[in-house]
N, C-alpha and C positions, 0 to 999 in steps of 0.2 A: 504494499499500500504506499503509494506516494504521499508525502507530506509537504506543505509549504516550507521553503527553506532548504529542501533537498533537490538535487539535480542529478540526472542520470549521466554519467561519464562512461564512454566505452572506449578504452585504449589499452595499451600494454601495462600501464601503471595502475589503472583502476578498472575493475571489471563489474561493479555494481552501483546501485544508487548510494550516493554518499551525501552527507550534510556539508554545508560550506565549512563548518568547523573542521570537519575531517580533511578537507582540502588543505586548510591551514597546517594541520598536523603533518600531512603528507609532504608538503612543500617544505616545511621548516626541518624535516628530518633528512633532507639530501644536502651533503656538505661539499660536494664536488661541483665546482662552477659549471664545467661542461654538461654534466648530466643534469644539473638543476635548470640550466637554460633550456635544455630539450624538454624537460618535464614542464616547465612554465608554458613553453609554446604549444606543447601537445595538449595540455590541460586547457589553455585558452582556446585553441581551434575546436577542440571537442565540446567544451562547454557552451561556446557561442555558435556552434555549428558552422564555423567558417573555414575557408580554404587556406588562408595566409595569415601569418603573424611573424612579427619580428620583435627582437628585444635589443634595445640601445642603452648603453651605459655612459654616464658622463665621464669624460676623461679630459681634464683641463677646461677649456672653454667650448669643447665640442661634444657632440654625442657620437660614440663609436658603436657600430653595428657589432653586437657580439654573438647573436644567433638568428637565423631566419630559416623557415621551412620551405622557402621557395627560391632563394637566390644562391647562385654558385659561391663556393668558398672564396674564390679569388675576388669577387665583388664584395663579399662580406668584409674581408680583410681591408679593402680600400675604402669602404664607405664611412665617411664622417660628415656630420652636419653641424654647423655652428649653432650653439645655444641662441635662440631667438630668431632663427632662420627657418621658414617653412613651418609645416604643421608640427613635426616632432619637435623642432627647436623651440616653437612657441609653447608648447606644452611643457617642455623642460624648463623654459624660462618663468612661466607663469605658475606652474604647479597645478594646473587645472586640467581636468579630463576634457576631451573634445569629442563629440559625436556629430559627425558630418553626414547628413542624409544624402546629399547630392554635391559632390565636389565641383561639378560644373555649373552650379547655379546657387545664388544666394548665400555664399560664404565669403568671409574675408580672404580665404585661401583660394579663390576662384582660379581653377585651371582645368586644362583638359585631362580627362581620366587616362591613365596609362593603359596601353593596350594589354598590359600584363593582367589587369583586373577587369572582370566581367561587370562588376557592380560599381556603382559611383559612391557607395556608402562606405564609411570607415569609422573606426574608434581609435583615438590615441589617448593613452592614460598615463600620468606620471607615476613613477615608483618613488615613494616618499618614506624615509625612515627618520624619526626623531626630528621632524620638521626640515629635514634636508632632502632635496631632490637628488636622486642617484641614477635615474634613468627614465626610460619610456618603453611602454609596450604598445605596438601598433597592430591593428587587426583590420583585414580586408576580406571582402567577398564572402557573404554567407553561402553556404552550400546550395540553397534554393534560390539564389539571386534576389532574395528580398533585401530590404533596408534593415540596418541595425536599429534597435529600439532602446527606449529608456530601460527596459527590463535587461537587455544585453548589457547596458552601461552598469546597471546595479550588480550584475554577476562579475563583470571584469573588475569593478571597484574592489571586491573581495579578494579576487586573484591578485591584483596589484598590491593590495595591502600585505598579503602574506608573502608575496614574491619578493617584495623589498625587504622584509624581515629575514627571509631565507637567504638572499643574496648578502645581506650584511653578516649574518652568522657564518656563512661560508667563507666570506673574506676574513672575518676574525680568526676562524679556525686555520685558515691557510697562513695567516701571519704568525699564529702561535706555533705552528709546525715549523716554520722557518726559524723562529727564535730557538725552538728546542734543539734543532739540528745544529745551529751555530755554535 
C-alpha cells in the first residue's frame, strides 16, 4: 500500500517503495565520491522519471561538471560554467531552485532548446550545506515528454538536501583518510 511521502524507485540501488527519509539514509551512507555521484543521478532520474541529469560542484568561481548520465567523459572533464552565468550558474549564485517549463518562451534564460533534449522543460537546484552552496543538480527530459511540475520540484528538493550532506560527508571522510595516511 502506497502512502503519501513514499515514492517508488526502481534501479540497481533501490528495488522497492521507500520513504523520502530512506532516500536520505541511502545517500548519506555512500562515502566514495564517484559512486555517490552515480547514485545521486540515478536516484534523480528514477524519482523524477527523467532521461538526463547532471551534477556540478563549485570549484573556485566556476561550476565543474562532476557526473552526467548523458555526456561523454571527455566533455564532462572540460565542462565548466562560471558562477552567475547561464541557468546552472544563476542557481549556484542565488542558491534558489529553478523550474523552467519552457526554455524557449517566458524565462529570463530564453534560448533555443538543445537538440540533445526532446523537452523544453528542466529543473536546476542548488546543493546547500550549512548555508553554503556547493553545487547544482540539473534535470532534463521527462520520460513521457511532459513538463516538470511543482511536485517534481518538491521531490528533487529532498534529493538535493540529502545529496549535499552526503557530498560533504564523503569529502570529510576523504580528507580524514589523507590525514591518517600522511
